[in-house]
C-alpha positions as CSV (number, residue, x, y, z in Angstrom):
1,M,50.3,-11.1,22.1
2,P,49.6,-14.7,23.4
3,P,51.6,-15.9,26.3
4,S,54.7,-17.8,25.7
5,P,54.1,-21.5,26.0
6,I,57.9,-21.6,27.0
7,R,57.2,-19.7,30.5
8,K,54.6,-22.7,31.3
9,L,57.3,-25.0,30.9
10,V,60.3,-23.4,32.6
11,P,59.2,-24.6,36.6
12,Y,59.4,-28.0,35.1
13,A,62.8,-27.8,33.5
14,E,63.9,-25.9,36.9
15,K,62.4,-28.8,38.9
16,A,64.1,-31.4,36.9
17,K,67.4,-29.8,37.2
18,K,66.9,-29.8,40.9
19,D,66.2,-33.4,40.7
20,G,70.0,-33.8,39.0
21,K,68.6,-34.3,35.1
22,K,70.3,-32.9,32.5
23,I,68.1,-30.2,30.5
24,Y,69.1,-29.0,27.1
25,H,67.2,-25.7,26.4
26,L,66.2,-25.3,23.0
27,N,64.3,-22.4,23.9
28,I,66.4,-19.2,23.9
29,G,69.3,-18.1,21.9
30,Q,71.9,-18.4,24.3
31,P,75.5,-18.0,23.3
32,D,77.5,-21.2,23.6
33,I,80.7,-20.1,23.0
34,E,83.0,-17.9,25.6
35,T,82.7,-14.2,25.5
36,P,86.1,-13.0,24.4
37,E,88.6,-11.8,27.2
38,V,89.0,-8.5,25.4
39,M,85.4,-7.8,25.7
40,L,85.6,-8.8,29.4
41,N,88.4,-6.6,30.1
42,A,87.2,-3.4,28.5
43,I,83.7,-4.0,30.7
44,K,85.8,-4.5,33.9
45,N,87.9,-1.6,33.2
46,S,85.4,0.9,31.9
47,N,84.7,4.0,34.1
48,I,81.1,4.0,32.7
49,R,78.4,5.2,35.4
50,V,75.5,4.9,33.4
51,I,74.7,2.5,30.7
52,E,72.4,4.3,28.3
53,Y,70.5,3.4,25.3
54,T,72.1,3.8,21.7
55,H,70.7,5.1,18.5
56,S,67.9,3.3,17.8
57,A,69.4,1.9,14.6
58,G,72.4,0.8,16.8
59,N,76.0,2.2,17.7
60,E,77.3,4.2,14.8
61,S,80.9,3.3,15.2
62,Y,79.9,-0.6,14.9
63,R,77.8,0.1,11.6
64,K,80.2,2.1,10.1
65,K,82.5,-0.8,10.3
66,L,79.8,-3.3,9.2
67,A,79.5,-1.1,6.1
68,A,83.1,-1.2,5.5
69,Y,83.3,-4.8,6.1
70,Y,80.6,-5.3,3.3
71,Q,82.3,-2.8,1.1
72,R,85.5,-5.0,0.9
73,F,83.3,-7.4,-1.1
74,N,82.3,-4.9,-3.4
75,M,78.6,-4.8,-1.4
76,P,77.2,-1.1,-1.9
77,V,76.4,-1.0,1.8
78,N,76.0,2.3,3.4
79,T,76.0,3.1,7.4
80,E,72.6,4.2,6.8
81,D,71.5,0.8,5.4
82,V,72.6,-1.0,8.6
83,I,70.2,-1.5,11.4
84,I,71.7,-3.3,14.7
85,T,69.2,-5.2,16.6
86,T,69.0,-7.0,20.1
87,G,68.3,-10.3,18.9
88,G,67.4,-12.6,15.9
89,S,63.5,-12.2,16.8
90,E,63.6,-8.9,16.2
91,A,65.8,-8.6,13.0
92,I,63.2,-11.1,11.5
93,E,60.1,-8.8,12.8
94,I,61.9,-5.9,11.2
95,A,62.7,-7.6,8.1
96,M,59.3,-8.8,7.8
97,M,57.8,-5.4,8.4
98,T,60.2,-3.9,5.6
99,C,59.5,-6.2,2.9
100,F,56.2,-7.2,2.8
101,N,52.8,-5.4,2.1
102,P,49.6,-6.0,4.0
103,G,47.6,-8.8,2.2
104,D,50.7,-10.2,1.3
105,E,51.1,-14.3,1.7
106,I,53.7,-16.0,3.4
107,I,54.5,-19.4,4.7
108,I,55.2,-20.0,7.7
109,P,56.4,-23.9,8.6
110,E,54.9,-25.8,11.2
111,P,56.0,-26.1,13.9
112,S,57.5,-22.9,13.7
113,V,59.7,-20.9,16.2
114,R,57.0,-19.3,18.6
115,T,58.0,-15.5,17.3
116,S,57.1,-16.0,13.8
117,K,53.3,-15.4,14.5
118,P,53.0,-12.6,16.2
119,V,54.5,-10.6,13.6
120,L,51.3,-11.2,11.8
121,R,49.0,-9.1,14.1
122,F,51.4,-6.1,13.4
123,R,51.4,-6.8,9.8
124,P,48.3,-8.2,8.1
125,L,49.9,-10.9,6.3
126,R,48.3,-14.0,5.0
127,N,49.8,-17.3,6.5
128,L,49.9,-20.0,4.0
129,K,50.2,-22.9,6.8
130,N,53.0,-25.5,5.5
131,S,52.6,-28.4,8.2
132,L,56.1,-30.3,8.0
133,R,55.1,-33.7,9.5
134,R,58.0,-36.5,10.0
135,K,56.5,-38.9,7.2
136,Q,57.1,-36.1,4.6
137,K,60.6,-36.0,2.7
138,A,62.2,-33.0,2.0
139,S,62.6,-32.2,-1.8
C-alpha cells in the first residue's frame, strides 16, 4: 500500500496550529459529538484488567441487538448477517470484497477518499476513472 499523503501534511498542520492558525481536519473521521456520559461512566467504573480482542465479526450481544433493531422494521436480518467494523474504510473494503468479483468494473470518482483505491490491489477490479471537475454540473 502506498504511503499516505495525509501523513506528509500533518507536520504542516501542526506547525500552523502552533502559530495560532485554526486548522480544520478533513482527513479523519473523528467524532464531533460528545461521548455519552453513560458510556464514560461505564468505562471509569469497570474493573476490566485486560481489554481483549472481540470476536472477528464483532461483539455478539451488540450484533444481536442490531439484528433485532432491523427486524422491528420487517427486515430479515440475523445476527450472523451482521459484522461490526472498527471504521468506515474497513466496512467499505469488506463490502467491496464481498460484492465484486475479480475483473468487475467499478467507478471511483476523482478526487476520491484515499482509502478507496488500495482495495483494488486486494480485489483485481477495473477502476473506470470518473474525474469530477468544478466546471461539470451534476445531472
